N, C-alpha and C positions, 0 to 999 in steps of 0.2 A: 846414895847417889849424886856426884858430883855434875856442876852444870855441863860441862864436858860430856860425861855417861848421857844424861838426859840428850843431848843433842844428837848423839852417835844414833841412841834409842829410835827416836821421832825420825829419822833419816832410814834408820832399817825398815821402819814399820812401815812409813811413805812405799819405801819402793817394794818392801812385799805388797801391800794392797794393791799399790797401781799395778803390780808384773798379774797378780791373779783377774784382777778388772781387766785389764788390756786382754789377756787369755780368753775370759768368759767374751769380749768384743769381737776377736780372732775366729773365735769358733763359729759364730754366726755369721763372718764378713766374706764375702761372695770370691772377691778379691783377695785377700789378703791369708785368708784360711786356707778356702778350701782350692783353690789355684795354685798355696805355693806349697802344697802337698800336690799334687797334678803334675804342676807343669817341670817342675826338674826332673819327672821322670820321662817325659819327651826328648830335654838333651839329654838324657842318660841314655837311652835308647839309640838317639841319631851318633852321638859317639862309639858307643859299644857296636855298632854296624858297622861302620866306617874300622875301627882297629881289627875288628875279627878278623878283616880281610890277608890280615899278616898272617894270619894261624900260629901266631906266635902266644904261650898262656902269657906270657911275662906281660908282655903288651897289653893284652887283658886286663891283668889284676893293675898293672897304672893304669888304665883309660877307666876303670871301675873303682879306685878309689877316688880319681880327679874328677868325674861325674857326680861322684857324690859331694865331694866338698863344692864342686860348682856351682851344683843348683843352691848351698848356700850363701853363697856370695851374689847369687841374682837375687834370692827372697829379699838378702840387707840392703841390695844396690838399690833396689826400685822401689819395696815398701817403706824401707826405713826414710829415704831420702824425702820421699811424700807422707809422713807420718805427718809434719806438724800443717802438711797444706792440707791435709783432709780434716784436723780440726778446726783450720780456719773455713772452711765449708761448710761444715757444719754448724759455726758460729759457736763453740765454745774455746778456742783460741785465746780469747780475753781472759775466761774463767782462770785456764792453765795458767797463763801468764800473772792473774794480779791472785793467786791462791798464796798463801802463807807460808811459801816453802821455796826453797830455793827453784829454778825451771832446772835445771838440771837432774834435780829427784824428782821431779816430774815428767822429764823425757823420758831417762833412762828407763824405767818399765815398758816403755810402750817398743823400745826396741830391743830388750831382752826378752820380751813376750813375741818377738819376731823371731829372735835367737831360736826359741824355744820349739816353735812351730819347724825353725828350720833344721833342729837335731829331728826332729820326725821325718823331715824330707831326707834327711841323710841315710835314715836308719832304711827307709822304705826303700831309696835308689839302691842301695848295698844289697837287700833282699830280692830287687826286682831283678838284677843284674846276674846272683842266683838262682835264681826260678826261671828264666826266660832265655839266661845266655848263659848258666852253668858254669859259672867264675867262681870259683873257690877262693878266700883268699886267705891264708897261712898265715896268721899273726902270731909272731914270735915272741912278743911283749905285750898281753892283754892290758895289763893295767896300765904302761908307758902311753900306750893306743889311745885307750880312754881319756886321759890326762892330756893327751893333745888333742884330741879330739874336744874337750870341754874349754882347755885354751883358748883354742882357736875359734869356739861361737862366742867367746866371751870377748876376745875381741873384733871379731866381726859385729858384734852388738856394741861395742863403744866406737868402732868405724860409723857404724850408721847413726848413733847419735851425734858423731861429730856433722853430719850431712844432714841430719836433722835440720840441729838447730839454724842454720843456714839458709831456711825457709822465712824465720820468723822476719827477716831484715826483706830479705829477700824474692817476692814472690814466684819467680821462674825458674829457684834453688833448685825444685824435686827435680827438674830434667838432667842437674846432675848425677842423680843417682842412673838413668835413663842412660846417659851418654858411657858412661864407667864400666857397664855391664860386660857387653862383649870387649873391652879390652883391657877387663880385670881377668876376664880366661885363660887370657894370654900370659898377662903382665905376672900374674900368680901362677904359672906352671903348671895349672889342671890336667891339660892335655901334651901342652909342648915344653919341653927340657928348655929350660933357661939358656943352657949353653949355647943353644940355635942363633940365641938375639945379639944383637951387638953390647959393648959393652954399659952406652949410657941407656940402654932399656933394663938392664938386669939392674941399674943402681934405683932406678923408678919402683921397679918390684920389690929392693930390698925395703923400699919404704911403708909398704902392704902388707899388715899382720899375716895374712893368709900364705902370702908366700912361705914364712917361716915356718906356719904351722902344717902347710901341704908338706916340707921336708918332715916334721917331726913325724908326722904322721905315717909317709911312707919308712922312715927310719926306724918305727916301733914294729911296723909290718915287719920290717927286712930282719929285725932282731940286731941295730945298730943303734949307738946310744942319739937317743933325740933328744936328752934334758938343754943343752945349748939351744935348740933351736927355737925349742918350750920357751926357752927363758927370755929369747927377744921377741917372740911371738907375744907375749904375757908383758914385755914392757913397751912394745908399741902399742896394746891396748893400753895399758894405764896412761900414758901420752896421750894420747888421743882422746881419751876420756877427762883429761886433765884440760887437754886445747877447747875440746867441745865446753867446759862448765866455762874457762875463763870465755870463749866467743859466746854464749848462749847470756851473759849478762852484760856485756857489750853491745851486742847485738838487738836485745830487747829495749835500753836503752835509747838506740840511735832508730829501732820503730817511733818507739814515744817521740822522738825528736821532730821527726818525719812524717808522722801520722800514719807511717802502713801498716798497722799491727793486723787491723778488721778490712782491708781491701781482699776482695774475692779476685 
């Protein structure tokens, strides 16, 4: 095997082992694990109770899909942005940074595991809407729907990775995720169509992967062509991953120069 092949194999193994380990950690975490499963159901219930007043089945389907993906955004925005802050509080951030691998490969499994939990939350929200509110979502293109969901979650994981690496240098960076949670519900078109917003708001929304992912999911459900939206969502996710990888190296160097890595 060539040196490039060995490097790819080692990188893939780090991602896999890190993802499995983080899933085990989340399974026993009261906040990131249990609350990220229950928390989206509260938001979904509130949204569906409001939309049910319209007595329009199409509105309930629209809200049901939006509420499901909305929960994944909340999980990623709040938990991913504080992932490395939690490592700092536990005294393991230094070990993570000094490990003989790139920081990006050590952090991506954290947000990837959060995205996996978010996938469970998404499915649970759809089942919750079906059982509690009787919402039937006829999916015209199941394969396209599954692909759109997975691409959206992957893009959310890389966006969460970008949020996470900022905490290496800035100790209050975790608050950025809390700041983005509620505006993201509007900007990504989960419950409110983007056509109702000014043009400058739509430009901001189009820079966020869930906006395109939400469009792709709704297109797959309606039987329209979702692949353009899927491609844009995937491209933005890859772009955020690349940006996060570059920033992680620069921010770590800055943290070392300013001696802020281990501060709590």
